[in-house]
C-alpha positions in Angstrom: -40.6 100.1 98.3 -40.3 96.5 97.6 -42.8 93.7 97.7 -42.8 90.1 96.8 -45.8 88.5 95.1 -46.9 85.3 93.6 -49.0 85.6 90.5 -51.4 83.1 89.1 -52.0 83.4 85.4 -55.1 82.3 83.7 -55.0 81.2 80.1 -56.1 84.5 78.9 -53.5 86.4 81.0 -50.7 84.1 80.2 -50.5 85.5 76.7 -50.4 89.1 77.5 -47.4 91.5 78.1 -48.1 91.7 81.7 -44.6 92.3 83.2 -43.8 94.7 80.2 -46.8 96.8 81.2 -45.8 96.8 84.8 -42.4 98.3 83.7 -43.6 100.6 81.0 -46.9 101.9 82.3 -46.7 101.5 85.9 -42.9 102.6 86.5 -42.1 99.5 88.5 -38.7 97.5 88.6 -39.6 94.0 88.1 -37.3 91.1 89.3 -38.6 87.8 88.1 -37.7 85.3 90.8 -39.4 82.2 89.4 -41.7 81.7 86.4 -43.6 78.6 85.2 -46.0 80.0 82.5 -47.2 78.4 79.3 -50.2 79.2 77.0 -52.5 77.5 79.5 -51.6 79.4 82.6 -49.0 79.4 85.3 -47.4 81.1 88.2 -44.6 83.7 88.7 -42.9 85.0 91.7 -41.9 88.7 91.5 -40.1 91.2 93.4 -41.8 94.7 92.7 -39.8 97.8 93.5 -41.1 101.4 93.2 -43.2 103.9 94.8 -46.0 102.7 97.1 -48.7 104.3 94.9 -47.2 102.7 91.6 -46.9 99.3 93.3 -50.6 99.5 94.6 -51.6 100.7 90.9 -49.7 97.9 89.4 -51.3 95.2 91.5 -54.7 96.6 90.7 -53.7 96.4 87.0 -52.9 92.8 87.5 -56.0 91.9 89.2 -58.2 93.7 86.5 -56.5 91.6 83.9 -57.3 88.3 85.5 -54.1 87.7 87.2 -54.3 86.4 90.7 -52.1 88.3 93.3 -50.8 86.9 96.6 -48.4 88.6 98.7 -45.5 86.5 100.1 -45.4 87.5 103.7 -42.5 85.5 105.0 -40.6 83.8 102.1 -39.0 80.3 102.7 -38.7 78.6 106.0 -36.5 75.6 106.8 -37.5 72.9 109.3 -34.3 72.5 111.3 -35.4 69.2 112.7 -36.1 67.7 109.3 -33.0 69.1 107.4 -30.4 66.3 107.0 -27.8 68.7 105.8 -27.2 66.7 102.7 -26.3 69.8 100.6 -28.6 69.3 97.6 -29.9 72.9 98.1 -26.6 74.8 98.0 -25.6 74.6 94.3 -29.2 75.4 93.1 -29.8 78.5 95.3 -29.4 81.6 93.2 -28.6 84.0 95.9 -26.4 81.8 98.1 -28.9 81.9 101.0 -28.0 78.3 101.6 -24.4 77.7 102.2 -22.1 75.0 103.9 -20.5 76.1 107.2 -17.2 74.1 107.5 -16.9 74.8 111.3 -20.1 73.1 112.2 -20.3 70.8 109.1 -24.0 72.0 108.6 -25.8 73.9 106.0 -26.8 77.3 107.1 -29.9 79.1 105.8 -29.6 83.1 105.6 -33.1 84.2 105.2 -32.0 87.8 104.5 -30.6 86.5 101.2 -33.5 84.4 100.1 -35.9 85.5 97.3 -38.4 82.9 97.7 -37.8 81.5 94.3 -38.7 77.9 95.7 -36.0 76.0 93.8 -34.8 74.5 97.2 -38.2 73.4 97.9 -38.2 71.0 94.9 -34.6 69.9 95.5 -34.8 69.0 99.1 -34.8 65.2 99.8 -36.4 65.3 103.2 -38.7 68.2 102.4 -37.3 70.5 105.1 -37.9 73.6 103.1 -41.3 75.3 102.8 -42.6 78.5 101.1 -44.8 80.6 103.2 -47.4 82.7 101.2 
């Protein structure tokens, strides 16, 4: 089973080996999709893989250690009406979910490849990209 979550770290949780414990104590495969954490807290987007019971116990562990957990239900969405097809998102997309189609001359968004890291949201001049959590 796989699930994507956004973690919100308090200052107390920011200095703990949270991801290490998810791997070693809860037997999860952790893919860090995006992280912005310092000594005063922050956020992290993770994809957790493992048995359903292990994922549930891992999420319970996070919550019991002061980490806010929000599931990502749909990932990233593009507003096709707002997109100007400028291409700013293409080079920064780590999974190549955004790419240029030479036939149409437009940027194509392949949602299945998207890992909801959010870098396209910050890079998009017309703000056509949105994360749904």
